[in-house]
C-alpha positions as a Python dict, from the first residue, in 0.01 Angstrom:
ca = {
    (1, 'M'): (0, 0, 0),
    (2, 'Q'): (-66, 104, 361),
    (3, 'I'): (-348, -9, 594),
    (4, 'L'): (-437, 190, 912),
    (5, 'I'): (-570, -14, 1202),
    (6, 'T'): (-736, 179, 1491),
    (7, 'T'): (-875, 23, 1806),
    (8, 'S'): (-987, 343, 1990),
    (9, 'A'): (-980, 718, 1954),
    (10, 'L'): (-720, 752, 2225),
    (11, 'K'): (-472, 501, 2089),
    (12, 'R'): (-235, 569, 1805),
    (13, 'P'): (-342, 386, 1488),
    (14, 'R'): (-122, 98, 1363),
    (15, 'I'): (11, 119, 1013),
    (16, 'V'): (58, -201, 811),
    (17, 'Q'): (250, -152, 489),
    (18, 'F'): (246, -404, 198),
    (19, 'T'): (500, -417, -81),
    (20, 'P'): (421, -582, -416),
    (21, 'W'): (634, -889, -329),
    (22, 'S'): (470, -928, 9),
    (23, 'L'): (127, -919, -156),
    (24, 'V'): (227, -1188, -405),
    (25, 'L'): (365, -1411, -131),
    (26, 'T'): (53, -1362, 77),
    (27, 'L'): (-172, -1458, -213),
    (28, 'L'): (38, -1766, -284),
    (29, 'A'): (25, -1865, 81),
    (30, 'L'): (-354, -1847, 63),
    (31, 'L'): (-397, -2011, -281),
    (32, 'L'): (-169, -2311, -240),
    (33, 'P'): (-355, -2471, 54),
    (34, 'M'): (-684, -2404, -125),
    (35, 'M'): (-556, -2572, -443),
    (36, 'V'): (-428, -2874, -252),
    (37, 'L'): (-756, -2903, -68),
    (38, 'S'): (-950, -2872, -394),
    (39, 'L'): (-743, -3144, -563),
    (40, 'A'): (-789, -3374, -267),
    (41, 'L'): (-1164, -3318, -268),
    (42, 'Y'): (-1180, -3364, -647),
    (43, 'H'): (-984, -3688, -626),
    (44, 'A'): (-1201, -3818, -346),
    (45, 'V'): (-1520, -3728, -531),
    (46, 'V'): (-1401, -3884, -856),
    (47, 'L'): (-1297, -4205, -681),
    (48, 'K'): (-1626, -4223, -495),
    (49, 'A'): (-1818, -4158, -816),
    (50, 'A'): (-1625, -4426, -1004),
    (51, 'H'): (-1679, -4683, -730),
    (52, 'E'): (-2044, -4602, -678),
    (53, 'R'): (-2106, -4560, -1054),
    (54, 'W'): (-2252, -4209, -1051),
    (55, 'P'): (-2420, -4155, -1385),
    (56, 'V'): (-2209, -3879, -1539),
    (57, 'I'): (-1875, -3897, -1361),
    (58, 'S'): (-1839, -4278, -1382),
    (59, 'E'): (-1903, -4270, -1757),
    (60, 'A'): (-1641, -3997, -1803),
    (61, 'V'): (-1387, -4194, -1597),
    (62, 'R'): (-1451, -4514, -1794),
    (63, 'Y'): (-1421, -4324, -2122),
    (64, 'V'): (-1082, -4184, -2019),
    (65, 'E'): (-968, -4530, -1910),
    (66, 'R'): (-1076, -4683, -2240),
    (67, 'Q'): (-890, -4416, -2433),
    (68, 'D'): (-573, -4474, -2230),
    (69, 'R'): (-601, -4850, -2268),
    (70, 'A'): (-658, -4824, -2643),
    (71, 'Q'): (-360, -4594, -2686),
    (72, 'R'): (-141, -4825, -2479),
    (73, 'D'): (-255, -5133, -2672),
    (74, 'R'): (-194, -4957, -3003),
    (75, 'Y'): (159, -4864, -2897),
    (76, 'V'): (233, -5221, -2783),
    (77, 'R'): (85, -5367, -3103),
    (78, 'E'): (293, -5141, -3325),
    (79, 'N'): (610, -5239, -3140),
    (80, 'L'): (523, -5609, -3149),
    (81, 'D'): (460, -5595, -3523),
    (82, 'A'): (793, -5421, -3579),
    (83, 'M'): (973, -5680, -3366),
    (84, 'A'): (795, -5964, -3548),
    (85, 'E'): (911, -5825, -3882),
    (86, 'K'): (1270, -5807, -3761),
    (87, 'V'): (1249, -6163, -3628),
    (88, 'G'): (1126, -6276, -3970),
    (89, 'D'): (1419, -6104, -4139),
    (90, 'L'): (1660, -6274, -3898),
    (91, 'Q'): (1505, -6612, -3972),
    (92, 'A'): (1552, -6562, -4347),
    (93, 'R'): (1912, -6444, -4301),
    (94, 'L'): (1997, -6741, -4080),
    (95, 'L'): (1853, -6974, -4343),
    (96, 'R'): (2080, -6821, -4607),
    (97, 'L'): (2373, -6836, -4365),
    (98, 'E'): (2304, -7205, -4306),
    (99, 'A'): (2322, -7274, -4679),
    (100, 'V'): (2649, -7081, -4706),
    (101, 'G'): (2786, -7267, -4405),
    (102, 'E'): (2709, -7605, -4562),
    (103, 'R'): (2883, -7508, -4886),
    (104, 'V'): (3190, -7372, -4708),
    (105, 'A'): (3199, -7678, -4481),
    (106, 'G'): (3209, -7902, -4788),
    (107, 'M'): (3493, -7695, -4936),
    (108, 'A'): (3683, -7713, -4605),
    (109, 'G'): (3651, -8091, -4594),
    (110, 'V'): (3402, -8112, -4307),
    (111, 'K'): (3209, -8435, -4338),
    (112, 'P'): (2826, -8424, -4335),
    (113, 'E'): (2830, -8662, -4038),
    (114, 'E'): (3013, -8402, -3830),
    (115, 'L'): (2749, -8141, -3912),
    (116, 'K'): (2465, -8379, -3827),
    (117, 'R'): (2614, -8447, -3486),
    (118, 'M'): (2610, -8073, -3416),
    (119, 'E'): (2243, -8033, -3496),
    (120, 'A'): (1998, -8015, -3209),
    (121, 'P'): (1784, -8328, -3160),
    (122, 'A'): (1444, -8306, -3325),
    (123, 'Q'): (1147, -8250, -3097),
    (124, 'G'): (823, -8441, -3129),
    (125, 'A'): (748, -8746, -3339),
    (126, 'P'): (1035, -8911, -3530),
    (127, 'G'): (1055, -8906, -3906),
    (128, 'G'): (1128, -8666, -4186),
    (129, 'R'): (1053, -8299, -4158),
    (130, 'G'): (1056, -8010, -4399),
    (131, 'G'): (858, -7744, -4577),
    (132, 'P'): (917, -7384, -4682),
    (133, 'L'): (1031, -7125, -4430),
    (134, 'V'): (736, -6909, -4323),
    (135, 'P'): (869, -6628, -4104),
    (136, 'L'): (670, -6507, -3807),
    (137, 'R'): (561, -6188, -3981),
    (138, 'E'): (397, -6393, -4260),
    (139, 'T'): (201, -6620, -4027),
    (140, 'R'): (38, -6361, -3802),
    (141, 'P'): (140, -6008, -3894),
    (142, 'S'): (-117, -5852, -3664),
    (143, 'A'): (-154, -6117, -3397),
    (144, 'A'): (200, -6172, -3275),
    (145, 'T'): (228, -6196, -2900),
    (146, 'I'): (509, -6163, -2653),
    (147, 'E'): (510, -6543, -2614),
    (148, 'D'): (543, -6590, -2993),
    (149, 'L'): (835, -6352, -3011),
    (150, 'S'): (998, -6510, -2708),
    (151, 'R'): (978, -6858, -2861),
    (152, 'S'): (1104, -6731, -3195),
    (153, 'L'): (1397, -6553, -3032),
    (154, 'D'): (1485, -6869, -2837),
    (155, 'D'): (1484, -7069, -3161),
    (156, 'L'): (1701, -6807, -3331),
    (157, 'Q'): (1945, -6822, -3042),
    (158, 'I'): (1973, -7201, -3078),
    (159, 'V'): (2022, -7178, -3454),
    (160, 'S'): (2277, -6897, -3429),
    (161, 'D'): (2474, -7092, -3166),
    (162, 'R'): (2480, -7395, -3395),
    (163, 'H'): (2599, -7183, -3687),
    (164, 'A'): (2874, -7040, -3467),
    (165, 'D'): (2983, -7396, -3381),
    (166, 'V'): (2977, -7492, -3750),
    (167, 'F'): (3198, -7200, -3849),
    (168, 'T'): (3433, -7276, -3559),
    (169, 'L'): (3463, -7631, -3691),
    (170, 'I'): (3523, -7500, -4043),
    (171, 'E'): (3790, -7264, -3914),
    (172, 'S'): (3958, -7554, -3734),
    (173, 'H'): (3962, -7763, -4053),
    (174, 'L'): (4097, -7475, -4261),
    (175, 'F'): (4367, -7407, -4002),
    (176, 'E'): (4460, -7775, -4004),
    (177, 'K'): (4480, -7772, -4383),
    (178, 'R'): (4697, -7460, -4372),
    (179, 'L'): (4930, -7628, -4126),
    (180, 'E'): (4951, -7930, -4353),
    (181, 'A'): (5026, -7702, -4650),
    (182, 'L'): (5300, -7529, -4452),
    (183, 'M'): (5457, -7868, -4378),
    (184, 'V'): (5464, -7974, -4747),
    (185, 'P'): (5785, -7885, -4936),
    (186, 'S'): (5622, -7667, -5199),
    (187, 'S'): (5862, -7372, -5228),
    (188, 'A'): (6188, -7377, -5419),
    (189, 'P'): (6495, -7395, -5193),
    (190, 'V'): (6708, -7178, -5425),
    (191, 'N'): (6601, -6885, -5636),
    (192, 'G'): (6725, -6996, -5976),
    (193, 'P'): (6684, -7242, -6266),
    (194, 'I'): (6707, -7619, -6240),
    (195, 'G'): (7013, -7773, -6404),
    (196, 'S'): (6923, -8141, -6377),
    (197, 'G'): (6588, -8297, -6302),
    (198, 'F'): (6463, -8614, -6139),
    (199, 'G'): (6507, -8937, -6338),
    (200, 'F'): (6763, -9140, -6535),
    (201, 'R'): (7065, -8967, -6687),
    (202, 'S'): (7433, -9024, -6757),
    (203, 'D'): (7634, -9016, -6437),
    (204, 'P'): (7879, -8721, -6456),
    (205, 'F'): (8159, -8933, -6307),
    (206, 'T'): (8113, -9277, -6472),
    (207, 'G'): (7914, -9182, -6782),
    (208, 'R'): (7680, -9474, -6724),
    (209, 'P'): (7299, -9442, -6692),
    (210, 'A'): (7198, -9379, -6334),
    (211, 'L'): (6894, -9252, -6144),
    (212, 'H'): (6917, -8890, -6033),
    (213, 'T'): (6711, -8882, -5715),
    (214, 'G'): (6650, -8508, -5686),
    (215, 'L'): (6675, -8165, -5846),
    (216, 'D'): (7000, -7973, -5898),
    (217, 'Y'): (7007, -7596, -5862),
    (218, 'P'): (7334, -7457, -6009),
    (219, 'A'): (7440, -7142, -5819),
    (220, 'D'): (7743, -6960, -5691),
    (221, 'V'): (7905, -7067, -5368),
    (222, 'G'): (7739, -6885, -5079),
    (223, 'T'): (7396, -6855, -5244),
    (224, 'P'): (7129, -6884, -4972),
    (225, 'I'): (6942, -7214, -4939),
    (226, 'M'): (6593, -7187, -4787),
    (227, 'A'): (6379, -7456, -4623),
    (228, 'A'): (6114, -7576, -4868),
    (229, 'A'): (5869, -7617, -4576),
    (230, 'G'): (5855, -7596, -4200),
    (231, 'G'): (5986, -7884, -3995),
    (232, 'V'): (6254, -8018, -3761),
    (233, 'V'): (6620, -8068, -3853),
    (234, 'V'): (6690, -8438, -3799),
    (235, 'S'): (7050, -8433, -3918),
    (236, 'A'): (7314, -8178, -4019),
    (237, 'G'): (7665, -8296, -4094),
    (238, 'P'): (7910, -8438, -4350),
    (239, 'H'): (7820, -8729, -4579),
    (240, 'P'): (8058, -8922, -4811),
    (241, 'Q'): (7851, -8854, -5124),
    (242, 'Y'): (7616, -8566, -5029),
    (243, 'G'): (7890, -8358, -4869),
    (244, 'L'): (7761, -8122, -4602),
    (245, 'L'): (7403, -8251, -4580),
    (246, 'I'): (7094, -8118, -4399),
    (247, 'E'): (6780, -8331, -4354),
    (248, 'I'): (6450, -8176, -4239),
    (249, 'E'): (6155, -8385, -4120),
    (250, 'H'): (5811, -8240, -4208),
    (251, 'G'): (5582, -8503, -4058),
    (252, 'K'): (5368, -8776, -4214),
    (253, 'G'): (5680, -8943, -4354),
    (254, 'L'): (5796, -8634, -4550),
    (255, 'L'): (6165, -8545, -4545),
    (256, 'T'): (6378, -8307, -4752),
    (257, 'R'): (6754, -8316, -4817),
    (258, 'Y'): (6986, -8025, -4897),
    (259, 'A'): (7321, -8159, -5019),
    (260, 'H'): (7667, -8031, -5124),
    (261, 'T'): (7635, -7718, -4908),
    (262, 'S'): (7934, -7507, -4819),
    (263, 'K'): (7798, -7385, -4484),
    (264, 'M'): (7520, -7514, -4260),
    (265, 'L'): (7327, -7256, -4057),
    (266, 'V'): (7115, -7501, -3853),
    (267, 'K'): (7187, -7799, -3634),
    (268, 'Q'): (7010, -8117, -3537),
    (269, 'G'): (6695, -8051, -3334),
    (270, 'D'): (6635, -7699, -3468),
    (271, 'I'): (6282, -7604, -3571),
    (272, 'V'): (6271, -7420, -3902),
    (273, 'K'): (5992, -7252, -4094),
    (274, 'R'): (5923, -7227, -4464),
    (275, 'G'): (6159, -6985, -4639),
    (276, 'Q'): (6411, -6977, -4352),
    (277, 'Q'): (6775, -6989, -4467),
    (278, 'V'): (6931, -7313, -4353),
    (279, 'A'): (7255, -7328, -4553),
    (280, 'E'): (7464, -7188, -4837),
    (281, 'V'): (7534, -7342, -5177),
    (282, 'G'): (7868, -7523, -5203),
    (283, 'N'): (8064, -7794, -5385),
    (284, 'T'): (8120, -8056, -5116),
    (285, 'G'): (8091, -8433, -5154),
    (286, 'R'): (8041, -8608, -5488),
    (287, 'S'): (7993, -8297, -5700),
    (288, 'T'): (8140, -8151, -6018),
    (289, 'G'): (8068, -7785, -5931),
    (290, 'P'): (7882, -7555, -5695),
    (291, 'H'): (7511, -7638, -5679),
    (292, 'L'): (7236, -7758, -5446),
    (293, 'H'): (7111, -8113, -5473),
    (294, 'F'): (6753, -8115, -5338),
    (295, 'E'): (6560, -8432, -5256),
    (296, 'V'): (6211, -8512, -5125),
    (297, 'L'): (6151, -8848, -4956),
    (298, 'V'): (5819, -9007, -4856),
    (299, 'E'): (5853, -9295, -4612),
    (300, 'G'): (6222, -9316, -4707),
    (301, 'V'): (6163, -9335, -5084),
    (302, 'Q'): (6288, -9057, -5311),
    (303, 'Q'): (6012, -8875, -5498),
    (304, 'N'): (6020, -8626, -5781),
    (305, 'P'): (6042, -8288, -5600),
    (306, 'A'): (5873, -8122, -5900),
    (307, 'K'): (5543, -8278, -5783),
    (308, 'F'): (5566, -8088, -5454),
    (309, 'L'): (5706, -7755, -5561),
    (310, 'A'): (5449, -7486, -5631),
    (311, 'Q'): (5640, -7350, -5931),
    (312, 'V'): (5899, -7555, -6108),
    (313, 'A'): (6050, -7434, -6433),
    (314, 'P'): (6296, -7700, -6552),
    (315, 'A'): (6568, -7539, -6759),
    (316, 'R'): (6837, -7789, -6842),
    (317, 'T'): (7141, -7588, -6936),
    (318, 'A'): (7443, -7738, -7112),
    (319, 'G'): (7762, -7732, -6914),
    (320, 'M'): (7583, -7694, -6579),
    (321, 'P'): (7718, -7911, -6300),
    (322, 'V'): (7497, -8203, -6205),
    (323, 'Q'): (7459, -8469, -5933),
}
């Protein structure tokens, strides 16, 4: 597009040429300020009409505001109801978890007094309390507020913290019981049958009745001897009657003896664990043949080791060495 501009008959006319892009840019340059000005005027008029309550415009503005407010309230209400339902589910789950925790605590040996000390102090008037659990969603399914949810979540936090403390206490008791079990001589020191049990029998050297204070495990020389439980070696050396003797202290007055060994693999002061090899079967001391003489003592008094061992299968075999 070309436009001729003449100012007089004597002067040469000016030619202004427009390309399609230049026309578009020119129109935009003209429309944008007009649009901005129109929006500003519209905004000013609407605000003035709303403030001064013009009949038509103020009603339209209030209608739009009511619609926006209703939509916003509906969205908030739907979310609050969903959150209230989840809080109710959490309350029910924590109640079931509390019942499970009490049962497990009883099985772990936690005393009820310990659990009561962990409970939060009751608020309000003293005396008994109770009643069925009514979750938040059942009390006011359509009237839950942010304050209700906040209080419920705070209560759930307190209850969940107490449950965590309860299970920590249970874990501590179970760990303590496991440690006690590991320190009790309940595993056989030699993998094999028992040749002579605890009790009275004929002494293999004198033939007279005598008390046999342990269990005999007949085995070949060099057969591994394992610690029946974890503990500390309190002595390891020769003995006139027991031969090469190892004594392991397990705490609470429990002690085990491993007699007539041919080789000792630990020394006094060593810490051993259950199943660790501590010696080898031999025929030292007052013995008629290779075997292990195993004793369990409580407060210095010999006990029947069969009461402590997890699996004892007495199999008295004729001709087996004893003592």
